[in-house]
Structures are given as structure tokens and as C-alpha cells.
VEXVEX-80654 format. One record per residue (C-alpha): y, x, z; residue number from 1; residue in one letter. Coordinates in steps of 0.2 Angstrom, whole numbers. Each point is the difference from the previous one (the first is absolute). Last residue first. Example, Ala and Ser with C-alpha at 12.3 -4.5 7.8 and 13.67 -1.06 7.14 Angstrom:
     y     x     z  nr rest
    -5    68    36   2    S
   -17    -6     3   1    A
//
This chain:
     y     x     z  nr rest
   127  -173    -1 573    F
    18     2     8 572    Q
    -6   -10    16 571    K
   -11    15     5 570    L
    15    12     0 569    I
     9   -11    13 568    I
   -15     0    10 567    D
    -2    19     0 566    L
    15     1    12 565    D
    -2    18     6 564    R
     1     4    18 563    T
     2    16    11 562    Q
    -1    -1    19 561    T
     9    15     8 560    T
    17    -9     0 559    K
    -3   -11    15 558    D
    16    -9     4 557    I
     2    -6   -18 556    C
   -18    -5    -1 555    R
     2   -11    15 554    G
    14    -9    -8 553    L
   -10    -2   -16 552    Q
   -14    -8    10 551    L
    12   -13     8 550    K
     8    -4   -17 549    D
   -18    -1    -8 548    A
    -5   -12    14 547    Q
    15   -11    -3 546    Q
    -3     1   -19 545    Q
   -18    -6     3 544    Q
     5   -15    10 543    K
    13    -5   -13 542    E
   -13     2   -13 541    Q
   -13   -11    10 540    Q
    13   -13     2 539    Q
     4     0   -19 538    Q
   -19    -1    -4 537    Q
    -2   -14    11 536    Q
    14    -9    -8 535    Q
    -7     4   -17 534    K
   -18    -6     3 533    D
   -13    12     7 532    L
   -18     1    -6 531    N
   -13     5    12 530    N
   -11    16     3 529    Y
   -13     5    13 528    T
    -6    18     3 527    Y
   -15    10     5 526    C
    -2    19    -3 525    Y
   -14    12     2 524    K
     3    19     0 523    F
    -6     2    18 522    S
    -3    16    10 521    L
    -8    -4    16 520    N
    -2    18     6 519    E
     9    17     3 518    Q
    17    -4    -6 517    Q
    11    15    -4 516    I
    -3    -2   -19 515    I
     4   -18     1 514    I
    18     5     1 513    R
    -1     1   -19 512    P
     4   -18    -1 511    D
    -8    -5   -17 510    L
    12    -7   -13 509    T
     8   -17    -3 508    Y
     8    -7   -15 507    L
     8   -17    -4 506    Q
     1    -1   -19 505    I
    11   -11   -10 504    Q
    -2    -8   -18 503    F
    13    -9   -11 502    H
    -2   -13   -13 501    N
     7   -14    12 500    Q
     8     7    16 499    Q
   -11     8    14 498    V
     6    -2    18 497    K
    -9     9    14 496    I
    -1    -2    19 495    Q
    -9    13    11 494    F
   -10    -1    16 493    Q
    -8    11    14 492    Q
     9    15    -5 491    Q
    -7    18     4 490    Q
    13    13    -4 489    T
     2    12   -15 488    L
    16   -10    -5 487    S
    -4    -1   -19 486    N
   -19     2     1 485    Y
    -4   -13    13 484    E
   -13     7    12 483    I
   -19    -2     0 482    F
   -11     5    14 481    F
    -8   -17     3 480    G
    11   -14    -5 479    L
    -8   -15     9 478    Q
     8   -17     2 477    Q
    13     5   -13 476    F
    13   -13    -6 475    N
     4    -2   -18 474    V
    16   -11    -5 473    Q
     2    -6   -18 472    E
    14    -6   -11 471    Y
    -4    -3   -18 470    I
    12    -4   -15 469    E
    -6   -13   -12 468    I
    -7    -2   -17 467    T
   -14    12     1 466    G
    -3    18    -6 465    K
     3     7    17 464    N
   -11    15     5 463    K
    -1     5    18 462    Y
    -9    16     5 461    Y
    -4     1    18 460    F
    -5    18     4 459    Y
   -10    10    13 458    L
     0    19    -4 457    F
   -12    14     5 456    G
    -7     2   -18 455    Y
    -1   -18    -3 454    A
    -1   -16    11 453    K
     2   -18    -7 452    N
    11   -15    -1 451    T
     4    -8   -17 450    T
    13   -13    -1 449    V
     1   -13   -14 448    Q
    13   -12    -7 447    I
    -8    -6   -17 446    Q
   -12   -12     9 445    P
    15    -9     8 444    E
     3    -3    19 443    Q
    -4    18     4 442    I
   -17     6    -8 441    S
   -12    13     8 440    R
    -6    17    -5 439    T
   -13    11     8 438    N
   -15    -5   -10 437    E
    10     0   -16 436    L
     4    19     1 435    S
    15    11     1 434    T
    -2    19    -1 433    H
    10     3   -16 432    N
    15    -9     6 431    M
    -1    10    17 430    I
    -1    17    -9 429    M
    15    -5   -11 428    T
    10    -5    15 427    T
    -4    17     9 426    I
     7     8   -16 425    L
    15   -10     0 424    K
     3     2    18 423    I
     1    19    -1 422    L
     8     2   -17 421    K
    18    -1     5 420    S
    -3    11    15 419    D
   -10    14    -9 418    Q
    12     2   -15 417    Q
     0    19     1 416    Q
   -19     1    -3 415    D
    -8    15     7 414    P
   -10    12   -11 413    I
   -19     3    -3 412    I
    -2    15   -11 411    S
   -12     7   -14 410    Q
   -10   -16     0 409    P
   -19     1     2 408    V
   -14     3   -13 407    Q
   -18     1     7 406    L
     5    -9    16 405    G
    10     1    16 404    K
    17    -7     5 403    I
     7     5    17 402    T
    13    -7    12 401    L
     4    10    16 400    T
     6    -8    16 399    L
     9     8    15 398    D
     4   -13    14 397    R
    -6     9    16 396    Q
    -1   -11    15 395    Q
    12    -4    14 394    L
    11   -12   -11 393    Q
   -16   -10    -2 392    N
    -2    -1   -19 391    F
     0   -13   -13 390    Y
    -3     7   -18 389    G
     4    -7   -16 388    Q
    -4     6   -18 387    C
     5    -9   -16 386    L
    -8    10   -15 385    I
     8    -3   -17 384    F
    -8     3   -17 383    Y
     5     3   -18 382    D
   -13     0   -14 381    G
   -17     5    -7 380    K
   -14   -10     8 379    K
    -7     1    17 378    L
   -18    -1     7 377    K
     2    -3    18 376    Q
    -4     7    18 375    N
    13    -4    13 374    I
     0    10    16 373    S
     4     0    18 372    I
     1    15    11 371    Y
     0     4    19 370    S
    -4   -18     3 369    L
    10   -15     7 368    F
    -2   -11   -16 367    N
     8    -6   -16 366    C
    -5     0   -18 365    N
     6    -5   -17 364    G
    -4    -3   -18 363    D
     7    -2   -17 362    I
    16   -12     1 361    F
     9    -1   -17 360    K
    18     3    -1 359    Y
    15    -5   -10 358    Q
    16    10     3 357    N
    -1     8   -18 356    P
   -17    -6    -7 355    Q
   -18     3     5 354    F
     5     9    16 353    E
   -16     3     9 352    Q
    -2    -3    18 351    F
    -9     8    15 350    L
     1    -6    18 349    L
    -3    12    15 348    I
     1    -4    19 347    R
    -1    10    15 346    I
    -2    -5    19 345    L
     2    14    12 344    G
   -14    10     7 343    L
    -7    -5    17 342    K
     2    10    17 341    Q
   -14    -3    12 340    S
   -12     6   -13 339    S
   -17    -8    -3 338    Y
     5    -9   -16 337    N
     7    16    -7 336    N
    13    13     3 335    L
    -7    17     3 334    I
     7     7    16 333    E
     2    19     1 332    I
     2     3    19 331    K
    13    13     7 330    G
    11   -14     8 329    E
     0   -10   -16 328    N
    -3     7   -17 327    I
    -1   -14   -13 326    I
   -13    -5   -13 325    Y
    -1   -11   -16 324    D
    16     5    -9 323    K
     4   -14   -12 322    Q
    -7    -1   -18 321    W
     4   -13   -13 320    I
   -12     0   -15 319    T
    -1    -4   -18 318    I
   -17     3    -8 317    Q
     0    -1   -19 316    Y
   -12    -4   -13 315    N
     6     2   -18 314    N
     2   -14   -13 313    D
    15     7   -10 312    D
     9    16     1 311    D
    18     4     2 310    D
     3    -6    17 309    L
    17    -1     8 308    K
     6     0    18 307    F
    11    -9    12 306    K
     3     0    19 305    Y
     7   -13    12 304    L
     0     4    18 303    Y
     2   -11    16 302    T
    -1     6    18 301    H
     0   -13    14 300    E
     3     6    17 299    I
    -7    -5    17 298    F
     7     1    17 297    G
   -12    -1    15 296    Y
     6   -10    15 295    Q
    -7   -15   -10 294    N
   -15    -2    11 293    Q
    10    -1    16 292    L
    10   -15    -7 291    T
    19    -2    -4 290    N
     2     4   -18 289    E
    12    14    -3 288    N
   -12    14    -6 287    S
    -9   -11   -13 286    G
     9     5   -15 285    F
     7    14   -11 284    S
     2    -1   -19 283    R
    -1    15   -11 282    E
     1     3   -19 281    S
   -10    16    -2 280    P
     7    17    -5 279    N
   -16     9    -3 278    K
   -18    -3    -5 277    L
    -9    16    -2 276    Q
    -7     1   -18 275    V
   -17     4    -6 274    P
    -7     1   -18 273    T
   -19     3     0 272    V
   -13     5   -13 271    R
   -18    -5    -1 270    Y
   -12    11    -9 269    D
    -9     6    16 268    D
    -5   -18     5 267    K
    -3    -4    18 266    W
    -3   -18     3 265    I
    -6    -2    18 264    L
    -8   -17     1 263    Q
    -4    -8    17 262    H
   -13   -14     0 261    V
     2   -17     8 260    T
   -11   -13     9 259    Q
   -12    12     7 258    F
   -14    -4    12 257    N
    -7   -16    -7 256    Q
     5     6   -18 255    K
   -10    16     2 254    F
   -15    -9     7 253    E
    -1   -13   -14 252    Q
     3    14   -13 251    W
   -15    11     6 250    N
     5    14    13 249    L
    -5    18     1 248    Y
     4    14    13 247    C
     7    18    -1 246    S
     3    16    10 245    R
   -17     7     5 244    Y
   -10   -15    -6 243    D
     1   -18     5 242    K
   -12   -12    -8 241    S
    10   -16     4 240    R
    19    -2     4 239    G
     6    -9    16 238    Q
     4    17     9 237    A
    11     7   -14 236    F
    -2    19     0 235    V
    13     7    12 234    S
   -10    12    10 233    Q
    -9     8   -15 232    Q
    17     5    -8 231    N
    13    -5   -12 230    P
   -10   -16    -4 229    A
    -8    -4   -17 228    I
    -2   -19    -3 227    L
   -13    -3   -14 226    R
    -1   -17    -8 225    I
   -16    -7    -5 224    L
    -5    -7   -17 223    R
   -14   -14     0 222    Q
   -14     0   -12 221    E
   -12     6    14 220    G
    12     7    12 219    E
     9    14    -9 218    M
    10    15     4 217    Y
    -6    13   -13 216    I
    11    -6   -14 215    Q
    16     6     8 214    T
    15    -9     8 213    F
    11     7    14 212    E
    12    -7    12 211    I
     9    13    12 210    I
     1    -3    18 209    S
    16    -2    10 208    A
    -1     0    19 207    I
    11    -8    13 206    I
    -5     7    17 205    Q
    -4    -8    16 204    S
   -19     4    -2 203    N
     0   -10   -16 202    Q
    14    -9    -9 201    T
    -2    -3   -19 200    Y
     8     5   -16 199    K
    -6     0   -18 198    V
     2    12   -14 197    F
     2     1   -19 196    L
     7    15    -8 195    I
     8    -2   -18 194    V
     2    15   -11 193    Q
   -19     0    -5 192    K
     2   -18    -7 191    D
   -18    -6     2 190    R
     3    -8    17 189    S
    11   -13    -8 188    I
   -15    -7    -9 187    K
   -11     1    15 186    E
    12   -12    10 185    L
     0   -13   -14 184    E
   -19     1    -1 183    E
    -2    -2    19 182    I
     9   -16    -2 181    S
    16    -9     7 180    Q
    10    16     5 179    F
    15    -1    12 178    E
    13    14    -2 177    Q
    10    12    11 176    E
    10    12   -10 175    I
     3    18     7 174    I
    16     8    -6 173    I
     0    17    -8 172    S
    10    16     5 171    G
   -17     8     1 170    T
     1    11    16 169    I
    13   -10    10 168    M
    -7   -16    -6 167    Q
   -18     4     6 166    I
     7     7    17 165    F
     9   -17     4 164    F
   -14   -10    -7 163    D
   -13     8    12 162    V
    11    -6    15 161    T
     7     9    15 160    E
     6   -12    14 159    N
     8    15    10 158    K
     1    18    -6 157    L
     5    14    11 156    S
   -16    10     1 155    N
    -1     0   -19 154    F
    18     6    -1 153    S
    -4    15    12 152    N
    -6     8   -16 151    Y
    17     2    -6 150    G
    12   -12     9 149    Y
    11    -7   -15 148    G
   -11   -12    -9 147    L
     0    11   -16 146    F
    -5    15    11 145    K
   -15   -10     6 144    G
    -4    -6   -18 143    I
     1    18    -7 142    A
   -12     7    14 141    K
   -12   -14    -4 140    Q
     0     3   -18 139    L
    -2    19     3 138    I
   -16    -4    10 137    I
    -6   -13   -13 136    P
     2    13   -15 135    W
    -8    15     8 134    E
   -18    -5    -2 133    Y
   -15     0    12 132    K
     9   -12    11 131    S
     4    -3    18 130    I
    18    -8     2 129    I
     9    12    11 128    T
    -5    11    15 127    A
   -10    11   -11 126    L
   -12    13     8 125    E
     5    18     1 124    P
   -14    13     5 123    Y
     4    14    12 122    N
    -7    -9    15 121    G
     2   -19    -4 120    R
    18     1    -6 119    F
    10   -16    -3 118    I
     9    -3   -16 117    C
    16    -7    -6 116    P
     3     4   -19 115    I
    13    12    -7 114    Q
    -3    -3   -19 113    D
    19    -4    -4 112    D
     8   -16    -3 111    V
    12    -8   -12 110    I
     2   -19    -2 109    V
     5    -5   -17 108    L
     7   -18     0 107    H
    -4   -16   -10 106    Q
    10   -16     2 105    E
    -8   -17     2 104    G
     6    -2    18 103    Q
    -8    17     5 102    Q
   -12     9   -11 101    W
    -9    17     1 100    L
    -1    15   -12  99    W
    -8    15     9  98    V
     7    18    -3  97    G
   -11    14     7  96    F
     5    18     4  95    L
   -15    12     0  94    R
     9    15    -7  93    D
    -8    -4   -17  92    E
     9   -17    -1  91    R
    -7   -18     0  90    Q
     5   -17    -5  89    E
   -10   -15     5  88    F
     2   -19    -3  87    N
    -8     2   -17  86    Q
   -16     3     9  85    K
     0   -18     6  84    L
     1    -8   -18  83    N
   -16     9    -6  82    S
    -8    -3    18  81    M
     0   -19    -2  80    N
   -13    -5    13  79    Q
    10    13    11  78    Q
    12   -14     4  77    V
   -11   -10    11  76    I
    -8    14    11  75    F
    18     7     2  74    I
     6   -17     6  73    A
   -15    -1    13  72    N
     4    18     6  71    I
    18    -5     2  70    L
    -4   -16     9  69    A
   -12     9    12  68    F
    15    11     5  67    S
    -4    13    14  66    K
    10    16     1  65    F
   -11    10    13  64    F
   -18    -4    -3  63    S
     4    -1   -19  62    S
    -8   -14   -10  61    D
   -15     4   -12  60    K
    -2     2   -19  59    I
   -19    -1    -5  58    E
     3   -10   -16  57    L
    11    14    -7  56    D
     5    -4   -17  55    Q
     4    15   -11  54    L
    16    10    -3  53    Y
    -7    17     2  52    S
     8    13    12  51    K
   -14     3    12  50    Q
     0     2    19  49    I
   -15    10     6  48    N
    10    16    -1  47    E
    13    -5    12  46    L
    12    14    -2  45    Q
     9   -10   -14  44    A
     5   -13    13  43    L
    11    13     9  42    E
     0    -3    19  41    Y
    12   -10    11  40    L
    -6     0    18  39    V
    -7   -13    11  38    L
    -5     4    18  37    N
     4   -18     6  36    R
    12     5    14  35    N
     9    12   -12  34    E
     3   -14   -13  33    N
    19    -2     1  32    E
     2    18     2  31    Q
   -11     5   -14  30    D
     8   -13   -12  29    F
    18     5     4  28    R
     1    14   -12  27    G
    -5   -10   -15  26    D
     1    11   -15  25    D
     6   -10   -15  24    F
    15    11    -4  23    K
   -12    15    -2  22    K
    -5    -7   -17  21    K
    17     3    -8  20    N
     4   -14   -12  19    V
     1     3   -19  18    T
   -15    -8    -7  17    Y
     1   -16    11  16    F
    19    -2    -3  15    I
    -4     0   -19  14    Q
   -13   -13     3  13    T
    13   -11     9  12    E
    12     2   -14  11    Q
   -12    -3   -14  10    E
    -8   -15     8   9    F
    17    -8     3   8    K
     6     3   -18   7    T
   -16    -7    -8   6    R
     8   -17    -3   5    N
   -14   -13    -4   4    Q
    -8     6    17   3    Y
   -19     3    -1   2    Q
   -16    -8     6   1    M
//
């Protein structure tokens, strides 16, 4: 996997070949590990360690720097050694460069061959990953340096996951998919650049085992699925015919235990164009509300970028990345479902401009993950990507956008008309997403409203092709964790007026404060609605104006709250 622009590779490789090896001596290591009898020793002096880039199925964890998730990840990625060996650069003076990934961007980590060892008499034994090859040992050292604490990184890790290390080594996302037949699963497994594995919890550890198909695993006429574990202790306990590191299941047994399969798509001919998202349009909210839960302030970041594709019908993977670990009180905490701190909510929406200022919605995604992705076959043309991030003001907010494929755009650039296009793009998405089963009529069949959820939004889309104006009030009995998009506050009701031959959208988004909730997350909504006559409408408008005047007075007092009147923009379309 290579960058479309080779400048980054050339610059970092040039540094690698000109750097002074002595700069990588770690003078603190002996002092920090004195009580463990560990010393740095040249890897080249260990005659039983080979230089070959071959699989090592006997790889073992360190007695001093333990990380089963790392061992498991190395076991997974070494199924594609032709790609893995491209991660390594090497000089004659035993200086190594290892290409690792963070937030969709690749970095060259330079390490020497000074390896922690413990002496048994006069003979040094590895205190690192135990392998008969150099590459896993050097890979571990590079990852430790990349995390920032050297070898002690592996003793500082909390909530470590296999996916975390796989992404760091490969730069590829992992797709979770449900299969309906063993034939469908076997067909995917034939692609040598796709690694399939399943996860299970056993002996208090989350284990990833590789899925394999060969002709020898049969039960009469029935094919069997082989699960290969990273070591003998982690073989799936419910499997049959266990051997040294594997077991077998028929399709019924497999589906009973595993609803989904994890796919690592790691293609060596893919290229990547990355861009760090900068200069967002910002809105702050949440910190002024009078509840204990809302003592945390949150901020909405909105970005709009564009790119051009010159080739037809290529597969593309468009991904937003956010940093998936933090360093807190000397501990490296990987942010996942088991972390006390959660990642921010991120959203991505993709559009094609088929005429000037006319857009077609392609796809979207929204979640509280370290990355979210869109996978689509795209035609030649101009495209816009709308990215939004909702972050706790105490958290990091750095986002990277990448486009990956056989042919990728030379550049991804910010659009200078972001504010004027924002609601028009969201409106395009909503119009594309409407469906009959979520639509009701108001007084006349030609006056309709569609209510639905999509990509972290809740919307009420009113379309008036009837003969009268309509006035409606909606009251929420349950709103879950949705907030009104314009004000970024929770509102239990709204009133709306739609003239003939016009449409209106009432828009809500997920309240990002759910990331500090530990349980009882609800995305359900329940509401009632009723028509209003003109007198009722006038009364409601007067009441709304009084509330707005009061709110505006509060905003004048508190200048820290930024607002943007998106409702006015909405009414223009």
C-alpha cells in the first residue's frame, strides 16, 4: 500500500539513510531495568535469530513486556508476509526503519538492534517477543517507540485490542460482516489479500483465530471450517478435533458460535491519499445547561472537502480516522468499548456534483469508533465529503480523511463555500433517504411528512404539494439522545408552518453527551402531532418569540456560546 504522492516516503527514507545510529542509544534503559537484570544487547550477536521474512507460528510473548493482543495481531498479519515485509527498511549498520500507521497516515519509525536481554550465565536470552526471526522483535521495538514509552509501552497499555495493533501495522480497516452460507464465506477466503478471522472470549482474553479452508477438512460430503489460534492455550474450546493450535467446525456449529466474521483487506496495489482535516466550522454547546451530566462542554466540528476522480468504476474506501488512544497518568489507554473514556461521535456523508450546485447523495456513516468508512464503486466526476465530529472539550479532536483504491485523487482540498452548502447537502441526503413506510399524510394526500433516522440524524421532512398551508405541532414523549440541530439543545416540542409548493425540514442529531453515559443508551423516539389553526399558530409564535428573546438575552451575557442560525438557511430550499 503506497501513497499517491511519493514525497513523504522519499523524505522519511532520506532521513533514515542519513541519521547517526548512535542517536538511538537508550542510556536510561539500564537504570530503569536494573532491578530486573535486563540489559540492551545487539540482536546480531544472537546467532539463533535469523534474518528471513518468513512466518513464525511458534512466536511467544515476552516474560517482561507482555501483550497478548500484539502477539495475536502479529499472528494475523503474518498470513500475508509479502505485504508485511514491505514494512521494513534495513541498513548495513543494523539500523532498521519500520513503516507504521496512525490515523490513516504512514510513518517511518527508526530503531536500532539493541534488544533487551537477560543473561543466564554468559548466555543472553531475549526479554522481548520470542521468535526465531528478527522481524517480529524489531516490529515490537518500533511499536513501543511509536507509542512513546519504548518497551515499557507494553507494560503501560490498558484495554489493548487486536484491532488496534492490526491497524497500526497494516493501515487497513477491519470490516465485520455476516455470511449466509459456507460457500459465500469460502469464496471470500480465496482472495489471498483478504484475511478472515473470528473473535471469542476465553480465559478472560479476547482471542482472534484465523479462518482457513482446504480440501482435507471434510466430514463425509460436508466441508469443515478450520480455526487456527495464535497458540495452543487459545484454541477455541467449543471446536472439535483439536490439534496443537487449531480446531474444526461444520457450518451449523460455526453459525451458532459466530454471528459475524472479521475481514482484513490488505492489498499491496492500493494507494492512499490522506489529508488532515483543518479549520473546521465550530459550534460549542452543552456547558451552560444546568444538570450534573452536562458539566462537560462539547464542540461540533464541521468540514467540507472536495476531490475529483478521473477514472470510471473503481472501488474506493473513504475513511475518517480519529486518534484511538490517549496517555493518562503514565498509562496508554486504547479507546474502545471497554474504555472509561469514549471516542467522539464522527459522521461522514459523500455526494457527487452532477451539475453546478446540484448534488447526488452516495453514502454515509456515523458512529463512536476510531474510524468509520464508506466503501463504494465511484464513477468519474466531482465529489464532496461532509465530515462532522462531536467531541468532549477534554478530548483530542484531530481527524484525518483518507481515500484508498487502485487509482486515487491527487489531492483532497477544502471547499470555501462550506456554510452555504452545509444544509443543502444534508437536505439532499434526507430527500434521498425518504421511504413510504415512514411517511404520513396531513389533511390531504399530497401533503406528506416523512420521519426517520439516518446517519445519526432524526428528521421530519414536510412536503406540501396540496392546496392549503399546513400548521403542525409535534410533542415528544420520548426523545432519547437526540437534540435539535439548530440550537444543539433538547426540545420537547416544535411547531412548523409549510406553505403550498414548499418543503421544510426539522432536523435533530445525536447528543454526543451519550459518550459519558455508561448504560441505558436509547435512540428511540416517541411523539404525538396535531394540526394548529391560525389563531393557535399565532399564539404559539408569540410564545416562541418570548422564549427566543429570553434566550438571546442569555446569549448576550454569555459570549462563550457560539450559534449559527441554520433554520434560516433551511427555509431557502
